Backbone as JSON, one array per atom type, in Angstrom:
{
  "sequence": "XXXXXXXXXXXXXXXXXXXXXXXXXXXXXXXXXXXXXXXXXXXXXXXXXXXXXXXXXXXXXXXXXXXXXXXXXXXXXXXXXXXXXXXXXXXXXXXXXXXXXXXXXXXXXXXXXXXXXXXXXXXXXXXXXXXXXXXXXXXXXXXXXXXXXXXXXXXXXXXXXXXXXXXXXXXXXXXXXXXXXXXXXXXXXXXXXXXXXXXXXXXXXXXXXXXXXXXXXXXXXXXXXXXXXXXXXXXXXXXXXXXXXXXXXXXXXXXXXXXXXXXXXXXXXXXXXXXXX",
  "N": [[1.1, -1.35, 0.02], [0.88, 2.18, -0.86], [1.44, 4.94, 0.72], [0.49, 7.66, 1.43], [0.79, 10.62, 0.3], [2.19, 13.68, 2.26], [1.98, 16.99, 3.77], [4.36, 18.77, 5.62], [5.93, 20.34, 6.12], [7.45, 24.21, 4.38], [9.43, 23.24, 3.43], [10.08, 20.44, 3.73], [8.47, 17.18, 2.34], [6.61, 14.74, 3.34], [6.24, 11.71, 2.43], [5.39, 7.56, 1.57], [7.1, 4.98, 1.32], [9.38, 2.16, 0.52], [11.03, 0.13, 2.82], [13.8, -1.4, 2.58], [16.23, -4.41, 4.26], [18.21, -6.67, 3.42], [16.96, -9.33, 3.35], [14.3, -8.72, 4.5], [10.98, -6.91, 4.16], [9.48, -3.85, 4.93], [7.0, -0.63, 5.58], [7.38, 2.31, 5.58], [7.36, 6.08, 6.23], [9.58, 8.5, 5.08], [10.71, 11.68, 4.78], [11.11, 14.09, 2.46], [12.86, 16.69, 0.31], [10.83, 19.0, -0.38], [9.69, 20.25, -3.96], [8.5, 22.8, -6.15], [7.38, 24.27, -8.8], [7.96, 27.94, -9.63], [7.29, 30.83, -10.71], [7.7, 33.6, -11.54], [7.1, 36.55, -12.99], [7.17, 40.01, -14.84], [5.65, 42.99, -15.3], [3.35, 41.85, -15.81], [3.98, 39.85, -17.42], [4.94, 36.85, -18.37], [7.69, 35.82, -16.81], [10.45, 33.48, -16.42], [10.26, 30.72, -15.57], [10.81, 28.93, -12.65], [12.0, 25.58, -10.69], [11.55, 25.19, -7.54], [12.51, 24.85, -4.18], [9.58, 26.06, -2.24], [9.75, 28.65, -0.08], [11.06, 31.85, 1.45], [10.61, 33.27, -1.2], [10.42, 35.62, -2.67], [12.75, 36.76, -1.74], [14.46, 35.25, -3.2], [13.23, 35.52, -5.46], [13.93, 38.06, -6.41], [17.04, 38.43, -6.22], [17.9, 37.15, -8.36], [16.67, 38.08, -10.46], [18.99, 40.5, -10.55], [21.4, 38.33, -10.96], [20.94, 37.0, -12.89], [21.21, 39.3, -14.68], [18.29, 40.63, -15.74], [18.46, 43.16, -14.16], [19.74, 46.3, -13.27], [20.43, 47.15, -10.31], [19.39, 46.89, -6.75], [17.65, 49.53, -6.94], [16.02, 49.23, -9.22], [13.76, 47.39, -8.66], [10.66, 48.05, -7.73], [9.2, 46.36, -6.49], [7.96, 43.45, -4.62], [5.8, 40.33, -5.08], [3.22, 37.59, -4.01], [1.2, 36.18, -6.1], [-1.9, 37.16, -5.72], [-4.01, 36.18, -7.25], [-4.45, 33.78, -9.27], [-4.7, 31.6, -12.5], [-5.0, 29.04, -11.92], [-6.4, 27.19, -8.42], [-3.81, 25.79, -7.42], [-1.77, 26.91, -7.9], [-1.62, 28.94, -6.33], [0.57, 29.76, -4.45], [2.96, 29.96, -5.85], [3.77, 32.29, -7.7], [4.64, 35.0, -8.23], [5.6, 38.37, -8.88], [6.66, 41.28, -10.57], [7.07, 44.64, -9.99], [8.77, 46.81, -11.95], [11.05, 49.85, -11.75], [10.33, 53.39, -13.56], [12.3, 53.79, -15.18], [13.38, 51.08, -16.55], [14.15, 49.74, -18.59], [12.23, 46.81, -21.65], [13.42, 44.0, -22.85], [11.24, 41.5, -23.73], [11.65, 39.16, -25.04], [13.85, 39.06, -26.19], [15.07, 37.94, -23.21], [13.54, 36.06, -22.34], [14.59, 34.23, -24.44], [17.58, 34.77, -23.83], [18.56, 33.52, -21.7], [16.87, 30.55, -21.71], [19.04, 29.88, -23.44], [21.61, 30.27, -21.52], [21.33, 27.87, -20.57], [22.07, 25.82, -22.11], [23.05, 23.86, -23.95], [24.7, 24.62, -26.74], [25.89, 27.03, -26.55], [29.3, 27.92, -26.07], [32.03, 27.8, -24.12], [33.97, 30.44, -23.95], [32.13, 31.64, -24.95], [30.58, 32.25, -23.06], [31.31, 32.88, -21.05], [32.74, 35.52, -22.48], [29.62, 37.23, -21.65], [29.25, 36.81, -19.75], [30.8, 38.38, -18.47], [30.63, 40.81, -20.24], [28.71, 42.49, -18.55], [29.07, 42.68, -16.16], [31.64, 44.25, -14.52], [34.91, 42.59, -14.19], [36.08, 42.43, -11.07], [36.96, 44.57, -8.84], [38.01, 44.12, -6.72], [40.01, 44.83, -3.26], [39.98, 43.31, -0.75], [41.41, 40.12, 1.39], [41.84, 37.77, 2.92], [43.05, 35.28, 5.27], [44.2, 32.14, 5.46], [43.23, 30.7, 8.16], [40.83, 32.08, 8.51], [38.66, 30.35, 6.78], [38.65, 27.33, 7.9], [36.56, 26.9, 9.83], [34.25, 27.29, 8.36], [32.28, 25.6, 6.79], [31.96, 23.88, 8.32], [30.44, 25.43, 10.22], [28.22, 25.93, 8.12], [26.95, 24.0, 7.66], [25.9, 23.31, 10.56], [23.53, 24.6, 10.1], [21.74, 24.05, 8.73], [18.94, 22.99, 8.85], [16.97, 21.69, 6.57], [18.52, 19.71, 5.13], [19.7, 17.99, 7.33], [17.41, 16.88, 7.87], [16.78, 15.86, 5.41], [18.43, 15.2, 3.06], [18.63, 16.47, 0.82], [18.84, 18.54, 0.18], [20.75, 21.71, -0.8], [22.79, 23.39, 0.22], [23.61, 28.17, 0.79], [25.46, 30.25, 2.25], [26.52, 33.35, 3.53], [28.97, 35.29, 4.46], [30.61, 37.77, 5.77], [33.66, 40.49, 6.07], [34.41, 39.54, 8.84], [33.82, 37.26, 9.63], [31.76, 36.87, 10.58], [28.59, 35.27, 10.17], [25.78, 35.37, 8.67], [23.54, 34.86, 7.15], [22.09, 32.3, 5.87], [20.24, 29.78, 3.06], [18.45, 27.66, 2.34], [18.11, 25.38, 0.1], [16.75, 23.11, -3.31], [17.29, 23.42, -5.52], [20.94, 24.31, -6.39], [21.71, 26.89, -7.96], [19.54, 28.11, -7.19], [19.57, 28.7, -3.78], [22.02, 29.74, -4.32], [20.43, 32.53, -5.2], [19.04, 32.72, -3.29], [20.04, 34.39, -0.84], [21.7, 36.38, -2.06], [19.53, 37.95, -2.89], [18.72, 38.11, -0.11], [20.54, 39.8, 1.28], [19.64, 42.26, -1.01], [17.74, 43.15, -0.39], [18.24, 44.32, 2.13], [20.15, 46.01, 1.67], [22.69, 45.33, 1.4], [24.47, 44.89, -0.63], [26.57, 46.3, -2.67], [28.42, 43.24, -2.25], [31.28, 43.41, -1.55], [33.93, 42.11, -0.09], [32.54, 39.7, 1.01], [32.24, 36.45, 1.87], [30.7, 33.74, -0.18], [29.19, 30.63, 0.18], [29.1, 27.52, -0.35], [27.63, 24.55, -0.58], [27.87, 22.2, -1.85], [29.68, 21.74, -5.83], [31.11, 24.42, -7.28], [30.06, 25.16, -9.98], [29.95, 27.26, -13.14], [28.24, 28.48, -13.86], [27.29, 29.36, -10.9], [29.36, 30.44, -10.09], [28.85, 32.88, -12.28], [27.05, 34.34, -11.58], [28.08, 34.84, -9.12], [29.52, 36.75, -9.4], [27.89, 38.79, -10.59], [26.7, 39.6, -8.1], [28.6, 40.98, -6.68], [30.41, 39.28, -5.7], [33.62, 38.85, -4.05], [34.91, 36.03, -2.92], [34.32, 32.83, -3.15], [33.48, 29.77, -1.54], [33.27, 26.59, -1.12], [32.21, 23.16, -0.55], [33.64, 20.91, -2.28], [34.08, 20.11, -5.39], [35.38, 22.26, -8.29], [34.18, 23.98, -11.31], [35.99, 22.94, -14.27], [35.0, 25.11, -16.01], [33.98, 27.2, -14.5], [36.33, 27.97, -12.83], [38.01, 29.31, -15.28], [36.06, 31.81, -14.96], [36.91, 32.15, -13.17], [39.45, 33.43, -13.08], [39.76, 35.56, -15.66], [37.47, 37.28, -14.57], [38.24, 38.12, -11.71], [37.78, 36.6, -9.67], [38.04, 34.55, -6.87], [38.19, 30.93, -5.81], [37.9, 29.2, -3.89], [37.96, 25.74, -2.49], [37.19, 22.13, -2.25], [36.78, 22.03, 0.48], [38.33, 21.5, 3.46], [38.38, 21.27, 6.24], [41.57, 22.98, 7.35], [42.82, 22.38, 5.35], [42.13, 22.86, 2.35], [41.87, 23.71, -1.76], [42.9, 26.8, -3.61], [41.59, 28.86, -6.54], [41.67, 30.82, -8.78], [41.73, 34.06, -8.53], [43.9, 33.6, -6.64], [45.82, 35.16, -5.08], [44.37, 36.48, -2.63], [43.54, 34.61, -0.68], [45.69, 34.56, 1.61]],
  "CA": [[-0.17, 0.05, -0.34], [1.4, 3.45, -0.13], [1.57, 6.06, 1.84], [-0.55, 9.27, 1.52], [2.17, 12.29, 0.4], [1.41, 15.21, 2.58], [3.2, 18.83, 3.72], [5.45, 18.88, 7.01], [6.42, 22.69, 5.83], [8.03, 24.69, 3.48], [10.84, 22.71, 2.67], [9.68, 18.94, 3.24], [6.86, 17.01, 2.26], [6.05, 13.39, 4.3], [5.98, 10.16, 1.52], [5.54, 6.67, 2.04], [8.25, 4.4, 1.06], [9.14, 0.55, 1.15], [12.64, 0.07, 3.6], [14.09, -3.24, 2.76], [17.37, -4.98, 4.95], [18.22, -8.33, 3.33], [15.03, -9.96, 2.51], [12.76, -8.3, 4.57], [10.5, -4.94, 3.16], [7.94, -2.87, 5.79], [7.17, 0.26, 5.15], [7.77, 3.32, 6.98], [7.66, 7.09, 5.69], [9.65, 9.57, 4.94], [11.09, 13.21, 4.28], [11.72, 14.42, 1.43], [12.85, 17.53, -0.13], [10.14, 19.64, -1.53], [10.28, 21.31, -4.94], [7.94, 22.59, -7.13], [7.84, 25.9, -9.92], [7.82, 29.22, -9.3], [6.69, 32.02, -12.03], [8.55, 35.22, -12.28], [5.71, 37.79, -13.59], [7.74, 40.87, -15.04], [5.22, 43.97, -15.79], [2.87, 41.0, -15.99], [4.16, 39.01, -18.47], [6.13, 35.09, -17.8], [9.84, 35.36, -17.55], [10.52, 32.11, -16.3], [9.66, 29.45, -13.86], [12.44, 28.06, -11.44], [12.28, 24.3, -9.83], [12.77, 25.37, -6.26], [12.11, 24.14, -2.61], [9.71, 27.1, -1.52], [10.31, 29.22, 1.25], [11.51, 33.65, 0.86], [10.7, 33.39, -2.56], [10.92, 37.11, -3.32], [14.75, 36.73, -1.87], [14.76, 33.74, -4.69], [12.89, 36.39, -7.7], [15.14, 39.44, -5.74], [18.08, 37.81, -6.22], [17.61, 35.95, -9.68], [16.6, 39.23, -11.65], [19.81, 40.64, -10.68], [22.53, 37.74, -11.07], [20.42, 37.17, -14.57], [21.18, 41.1, -14.94], [17.22, 41.51, -15.98], [18.24, 45.35, -13.63], [20.85, 46.56, -12.92], [20.79, 47.33, -9.41], [18.72, 46.97, -6.78], [16.75, 49.7, -7.31], [15.02, 48.71, -10.25], [12.82, 46.79, -8.04], [10.26, 48.92, -6.99], [8.04, 45.62, -5.33], [7.53, 42.26, -5.39], [4.95, 40.38, -4.34], [2.77, 36.61, -4.84], [-0.06, 36.76, -6.85], [-3.21, 37.19, -5.59], [-4.8, 36.37, -8.23], [-3.87, 33.37, -10.14], [-5.55, 31.09, -12.72], [-5.24, 27.54, -11.27], [-5.66, 27.76, -7.14], [-3.03, 24.62, -7.1], [-0.45, 27.93, -7.82], [-1.73, 30.22, -5.39], [2.14, 30.44, -4.05], [4.13, 29.67, -7.29], [3.74, 32.81, -8.75], [5.43, 35.87, -7.39], [4.85, 39.0, -9.5], [7.75, 41.83, -10.18], [7.15, 45.9, -10.69], [10.07, 47.37, -12.27], [10.59, 51.57, -11.93], [9.8, 53.77, -15.06], [12.73, 53.64, -16.32], [13.78, 50.31, -17.0], [13.04, 48.72, -20.51], [13.03, 44.99, -20.32], [12.71, 43.04, -24.25], [11.27, 39.64, -22.68], [11.57, 37.81, -25.78], [15.33, 38.31, -26.17], [15.63, 38.14, -21.91], [13.77, 34.25, -22.75], [15.91, 33.33, -25.02], [19.11, 34.31, -23.41], [17.91, 32.09, -19.5], [17.25, 29.25, -22.18], [20.45, 29.91, -24.24], [23.0, 30.05, -20.93], [21.87, 26.53, -20.37], [21.77, 24.55, -23.62], [24.97, 23.05, -24.38], [24.88, 25.14, -27.9], [26.96, 27.78, -26.39], [31.03, 27.93, -26.05], [32.84, 28.21, -22.78], [33.98, 31.23, -24.41], [30.74, 33.15, -25.37], [29.95, 32.68, -21.19], [32.95, 33.88, -19.97], [32.13, 36.73, -22.17], [28.53, 37.48, -21.64], [28.64, 37.26, -17.79], [31.46, 40.05, -18.05], [29.26, 42.57, -20.99], [27.82, 43.27, -17.75], [29.59, 42.72, -15.07], [32.74, 43.08, -15.14], [36.31, 42.53, -13.33], [36.05, 42.44, -9.61], [38.14, 45.35, -8.15], [37.69, 44.64, -4.93], [40.98, 44.25, -2.39], [39.97, 42.24, -0.31], [41.68, 39.39, 1.64], [41.73, 36.35, 3.7], [44.29, 34.74, 6.28], [43.27, 30.3, 5.28], [42.35, 30.21, 9.09], [39.06, 31.79, 8.24], [38.41, 28.64, 6.15], [38.54, 26.29, 8.76], [35.45, 26.47, 9.97], [32.7, 27.54, 7.51], [31.93, 24.6, 6.5], [30.84, 22.83, 9.86], [29.15, 26.53, 10.45], [26.72, 25.66, 7.42], [26.38, 22.46, 7.89], [25.11, 23.2, 11.05], [22.35, 25.9, 9.69], [20.65, 23.97, 7.45], [18.02, 21.88, 9.09], [16.29, 20.59, 5.45], [20.21, 19.51, 5.09], [19.12, 17.27, 8.5], [16.16, 16.23, 7.37], [16.39, 14.84, 4.36], [19.51, 14.71, 2.98], [18.15, 16.63, -0.7], [18.6, 19.96, -0.4], [21.27, 22.71, -1.07], [22.62, 25.65, 0.94], [24.17, 28.3, 0.83], [25.45, 31.06, 3.18], [27.47, 34.53, 3.52], [30.13, 35.44, 5.42], [31.4, 38.61, 5.98], [35.38, 39.37, 6.13], [35.02, 39.9, 10.06], [34.08, 35.94, 9.89], [30.09, 36.98, 10.97], [27.53, 34.66, 9.57], [24.48, 36.97, 8.51], [22.39, 34.68, 6.38], [22.28, 31.12, 5.07], [19.63, 29.58, 2.32], [18.41, 26.06, 1.3], [16.61, 25.07, -2.06], [16.37, 21.66, -3.75], [18.58, 23.81, -6.99], [22.29, 25.71, -5.78], [21.48, 27.98, -7.96], [18.31, 28.74, -6.65], [19.51, 28.79, -3.05], [22.69, 31.74, -4.0], [20.25, 33.55, -5.61], [18.56, 34.17, -2.05], [20.7, 34.8, -0.77], [21.73, 38.03, -2.79], [18.06, 38.78, -2.27], [18.54, 38.93, 1.4], [21.46, 40.92, 0.6], [19.82, 43.43, -1.67], [17.05, 43.04, 0.32], [18.52, 44.53, 3.5], [20.47, 46.77, 1.89], [23.8, 45.24, 2.29], [24.77, 45.47, -2.18], [26.89, 45.71, -3.31], [28.45, 42.22, -1.56], [32.7, 43.55, -1.59], [35.0, 41.69, 1.3], [32.47, 38.93, 1.35], [32.51, 35.05, 1.36], [29.88, 32.99, -0.6], [29.79, 29.73, 0.68], [28.06, 26.8, -1.66], [26.82, 23.77, 0.1], [28.49, 21.32, -3.33], [30.39, 22.12, -6.02], [31.42, 25.03, -7.96], [29.65, 25.66, -11.64], [30.34, 28.53, -13.57], [26.53, 29.38, -13.21], [27.61, 29.31, -9.37], [30.47, 31.6, -10.35], [28.66, 33.74, -12.54], [26.13, 34.72, -10.03], [29.0, 35.56, -7.17], [30.61, 38.46, -9.54], [26.92, 39.94, -10.5], [26.24, 40.38, -7.26], [30.23, 41.95, -6.98], [31.37, 38.95, -3.76], [34.87, 38.43, -4.3], [35.18, 34.68, -3.09], [33.47, 31.65, -3.06], [33.98, 28.67, -0.85], [32.94, 24.98, -1.43], [33.38, 21.39, 0.0], [33.64, 20.51, -3.81], [35.03, 20.77, -6.64], [34.58, 23.75, -9.12], [34.24, 23.37, -11.94], [36.63, 24.1, -15.8], [34.51, 27.16, -16.65], [34.41, 27.65, -13.05], [38.17, 28.29, -12.78], [38.3, 30.21, -16.17], [35.74, 32.67, -15.25], [37.65, 33.34, -11.88], [40.96, 33.75, -14.03], [39.4, 36.18, -16.27], [36.87, 37.82, -13.84], [39.11, 38.27, -10.62], [36.76, 35.93, -8.27], [38.89, 33.63, -6.03], [37.69, 29.88, -5.8], [38.09, 28.14, -2.63], [36.94, 24.3, -3.31], [37.78, 20.89, -1.48], [37.06, 22.48, 1.58], [38.09, 20.31, 4.35], [38.94, 22.26, 8.32], [42.51, 23.27, 7.64], [42.94, 22.26, 3.31], [41.72, 22.95, 0.22], [42.38, 24.37, -2.97], [42.65, 27.78, -4.19], [42.14, 28.91, -8.24], [41.66, 31.8, -9.76], [42.56, 35.19, -7.91], [44.61, 33.59, -5.88], [46.6, 36.11, -3.63], [43.27, 36.93, -2.53], [43.9, 34.4, 0.31], [47.53, 35.4, 2.54]],
  "C": [[0.95, 0.81, 0.38], [0.83, 4.51, -0.17], [1.29, 7.17, 1.18], [0.68, 10.02, 1.3], [1.76, 12.67, 1.5], [2.52, 16.12, 3.62], [3.29, 18.01, 5.05], [5.5, 20.8, 6.52], [6.78, 22.68, 4.3], [8.81, 23.95, 2.91], [10.92, 20.75, 2.67], [8.41, 18.85, 2.38], [7.23, 15.08, 2.91], [5.88, 12.66, 2.96], [6.07, 8.82, 1.84], [6.77, 5.77, 1.54], [8.25, 2.78, 2.02], [10.91, 0.19, 1.51], [12.89, -1.38, 3.49], [15.68, -4.07, 3.65], [17.55, -5.86, 4.58], [17.47, -8.85, 2.86], [13.78, -9.51, 2.9], [12.35, -6.59, 4.4], [9.44, -4.54, 5.46], [8.31, -1.55, 5.61], [6.96, 1.44, 5.97], [7.35, 4.61, 5.63], [9.27, 8.28, 5.66], [10.89, 10.87, 4.37], [12.08, 13.72, 3.23], [11.82, 15.49, 0.49], [11.6, 18.79, -0.92], [10.33, 20.65, -2.69], [8.99, 21.37, -6.16], [8.3, 24.55, -7.94], [7.05, 27.25, -9.24], [7.79, 29.91, -10.52], [6.8, 32.91, -11.58], [7.77, 35.63, -13.21], [6.54, 39.11, -13.62], [6.25, 41.92, -15.8], [3.46, 43.2, -16.6], [2.83, 40.08, -17.0], [5.63, 37.97, -17.95], [7.4, 35.76, -17.54], [10.65, 34.35, -17.43], [10.09, 31.6, -15.34], [10.49, 28.25, -13.68], [11.87, 27.09, -10.98], [12.55, 25.06, -8.68], [12.12, 25.31, -5.22], [11.08, 25.61, -2.47], [10.21, 27.1, -0.14], [11.15, 30.53, 0.85], [11.36, 33.16, -0.65], [10.17, 34.8, -3.28], [11.97, 37.2, -3.13], [14.46, 36.02, -3.59], [14.45, 35.27, -6.21], [13.83, 37.74, -7.8], [16.37, 39.46, -7.04], [18.44, 37.2, -7.68], [17.59, 37.74, -10.76], [18.1, 39.99, -11.22], [20.91, 39.99, -10.82], [21.79, 37.3, -11.85], [21.16, 38.01, -14.98], [20.28, 41.32, -15.55], [17.35, 42.97, -15.74], [19.95, 44.55, -13.45], [21.57, 46.74, -11.89], [19.06, 47.56, -8.97], [17.4, 48.13, -6.09], [15.99, 50.24, -8.36], [13.85, 48.1, -9.72], [11.83, 47.71, -7.79], [9.27, 47.83, -5.63], [7.84, 44.42, -6.09], [6.79, 41.29, -4.24], [4.29, 39.16, -5.27], [1.85, 37.5, -5.24], [-1.02, 36.78, -6.29], [-4.1, 36.05, -5.98], [-4.57, 35.36, -9.21], [-4.82, 31.94, -10.75], [-6.19, 29.33, -12.38], [-4.82, 27.42, -9.4], [-4.75, 26.88, -6.38], [-1.66, 25.81, -6.78], [-0.37, 29.38, -7.1], [-0.78, 30.41, -5.22], [3.14, 30.01, -4.56], [4.33, 30.9, -7.93], [3.72, 34.24, -8.42], [5.71, 37.2, -9.25], [5.94, 40.51, -9.29], [7.38, 43.45, -10.79], [8.21, 46.4, -11.07], [10.56, 49.1, -12.32], [10.45, 51.75, -12.82], [10.79, 53.89, -15.98], [13.62, 52.54, -17.3], [13.1, 49.79, -18.07], [13.27, 47.14, -20.58], [12.35, 44.73, -22.04], [12.47, 40.95, -23.68], [11.63, 38.77, -23.43], [13.16, 37.43, -26.21], [16.01, 37.58, -24.5], [15.25, 35.98, -22.09], [14.5, 33.36, -23.34], [17.16, 33.2, -24.44], [19.25, 33.09, -22.18], [17.69, 31.08, -20.39], [19.15, 28.91, -22.89], [21.65, 29.84, -22.82], [22.54, 28.86, -19.8], [21.62, 25.59, -20.71], [23.12, 25.14, -23.85], [25.5, 23.88, -25.85], [25.6, 26.11, -27.7], [28.44, 27.63, -25.97], [30.78, 28.91, -24.96], [33.13, 29.96, -23.11], [32.92, 32.49, -24.13], [30.07, 33.52, -23.84], [30.88, 33.16, -21.05], [32.61, 35.42, -20.61], [30.52, 37.47, -22.14], [28.21, 38.26, -20.36], [29.58, 38.53, -17.52], [31.31, 41.51, -18.75], [28.85, 43.07, -19.73], [27.55, 43.27, -16.74], [31.18, 42.38, -15.3], [33.81, 43.22, -14.16], [35.73, 42.5, -12.48], [37.63, 43.82, -8.98], [38.19, 45.46, -6.66], [39.08, 43.86, -4.04], [41.21, 43.9, -1.49], [40.6, 40.8, 0.25], [41.96, 38.53, 3.01], [42.71, 35.48, 4.2], [43.51, 32.93, 5.69], [43.33, 30.43, 6.76], [40.99, 30.79, 9.36], [38.3, 31.03, 7.21], [37.82, 27.22, 6.71], [37.03, 25.61, 9.24], [34.42, 26.48, 9.25], [32.41, 27.19, 7.24], [30.59, 24.22, 7.14], [29.87, 24.1, 10.08], [28.2, 26.22, 9.38], [26.2, 25.04, 7.73], [25.13, 22.88, 9.3], [23.96, 24.41, 11.28], [21.45, 25.65, 8.8], [20.16, 22.67, 8.52], [16.77, 21.14, 8.05], [17.22, 19.87, 5.18], [19.13, 18.17, 5.96], [17.63, 16.8, 8.45], [15.3, 15.29, 6.73], [17.2, 14.53, 2.99], [19.57, 14.95, 1.37], [17.78, 18.01, -0.77], [20.11, 20.92, 0.35], [21.47, 23.67, -0.28], [23.02, 26.17, 0.0], [24.34, 29.93, 1.28], [26.64, 32.23, 3.14], [27.74, 34.95, 4.22], [30.89, 36.76, 4.66], [32.82, 38.38, 6.38], [35.55, 39.23, 7.97], [34.86, 38.05, 10.48], [32.26, 35.93, 10.5], [28.86, 36.03, 9.64], [26.35, 35.64, 9.5], [23.48, 35.67, 7.5], [22.7, 33.04, 5.54], [20.27, 30.35, 4.52], [19.75, 28.45, 1.65], [17.46, 25.86, 0.65], [17.05, 23.21, -2.48], [17.41, 22.64, -5.31], [19.9, 24.43, -5.65], [22.28, 26.45, -5.81], [20.61, 28.68, -6.88], [19.16, 29.07, -4.74], [21.13, 30.55, -2.69], [21.63, 32.31, -4.58], [18.91, 34.34, -4.03], [19.02, 34.64, -1.55], [21.3, 35.8, -1.01], [20.66, 38.35, -2.96], [17.53, 39.22, -1.2], [19.45, 39.88, 1.54], [21.02, 42.36, 0.17], [18.47, 44.29, -0.56], [17.32, 44.31, 1.96], [19.56, 44.82, 3.47], [21.86, 46.88, 1.81], [24.44, 44.89, 0.31], [25.15, 46.4, -1.67], [28.4, 44.51, -2.43], [30.1, 42.26, -1.53], [32.99, 43.12, -0.1], [33.91, 40.78, 1.45], [32.86, 37.78, 0.87], [30.68, 34.89, 1.45], [30.03, 31.52, -0.44], [28.75, 28.22, 0.76], [28.21, 25.35, 0.18], [27.63, 22.21, -0.64], [29.57, 21.74, -4.1], [30.04, 23.76, -6.94], [31.28, 25.69, -9.43], [30.15, 27.03, -12.29], [28.83, 29.33, -13.27], [26.44, 30.18, -11.47], [28.34, 31.1, -9.57], [29.57, 33.17, -11.03], [27.32, 35.09, -11.67], [26.86, 35.62, -8.56], [29.29, 36.96, -8.28], [29.41, 39.55, -10.19], [26.77, 40.8, -9.67], [27.96, 40.6, -6.39], [30.82, 40.84, -5.42], [32.18, 37.69, -4.82], [35.29, 37.04, -4.41], [33.97, 33.93, -3.11], [34.23, 30.59, -2.66], [33.08, 27.74, -1.16], [33.49, 23.49, -1.09], [33.3, 20.59, -1.31], [33.75, 21.25, -4.66], [34.36, 21.86, -7.55], [34.89, 22.78, -10.65], [35.26, 23.87, -13.27], [36.41, 25.47, -15.78], [34.52, 27.9, -15.97], [35.33, 29.16, -12.93], [38.51, 29.72, -13.48], [37.33, 31.35, -16.25], [36.43, 33.36, -14.5], [39.01, 34.06, -12.55], [40.72, 34.96, -14.78], [38.5, 37.77, -14.92], [37.98, 38.45, -12.22], [38.4, 37.44, -9.24], [37.61, 35.38, -7.87], [37.78, 32.5, -5.57], [38.43, 29.08, -4.63], [37.53, 26.58, -2.66], [37.87, 23.37, -2.37], [37.48, 21.09, 0.02], [36.94, 21.55, 2.78], [38.95, 20.45, 5.66], [40.16, 22.65, 7.83], [43.09, 23.12, 6.15], [41.84, 22.13, 2.01], [42.63, 24.03, -0.36], [42.28, 25.7, -3.25], [42.56, 27.76, -5.65], [41.3, 30.63, -8.49], [42.27, 32.65, -9.15], [42.79, 34.39, -6.14], [45.22, 33.82, -4.58], [45.33, 36.5, -2.99], [43.81, 36.7, -0.93], [45.47, 34.5, 1.08], [48.11, 34.41, 2.98]]
}
């Protein structure tokens, strides 16, 4: 018999399963990470649909608009809210609408094409780097960090991941300032969504641009993560796992520092390596 799927909170759902141990089987319940679509509408038109874990949706939308270079600054966004009227009642919490200031011009068709192309295999790495740097120039950030700064930030991020502790299925991103303070942690089924939520939080609280900060992520550093950090002007990305080749190429071109394979006192530094003293 299949157990019913039940909502537990914004991040998890309780689902039925059969657990095997050798030849013995038993029915049980498990908590899994929630994944639902979020439609972002700008001026009444649909711009993008993101697969995300519900929670902090307005931060996600705000961060997405900046890191995908749809807006140039926090001042371009007048308001973001969940839609109160939707065609399908099931989508009531899954649509947000964005109001931009009058001076912001948008070519929605071109933006949609770019958003699709950024995830397609038909775009080469060189073109992707050029496109990222066309709207987010190389960093001119003189901040530097002692090796000891990175010793415990991975453990501190892990300790602030209640969704992962319950499900094992959520990524996390956290924002550290140069004095070592952890300001915010956000979780999501998509690592890029977690980053956008962190950036959205910073925009909402007037902390951008984020010179002198470190973005810590729970997984690998892909080109998309590096591109979002560059757009948010975050000079350092730290990760428990590996960087991709294209992420390293972007870091070298744009003055980003990637601290990867972070295991206590051991880690590798890529890109602007002299930023770690």
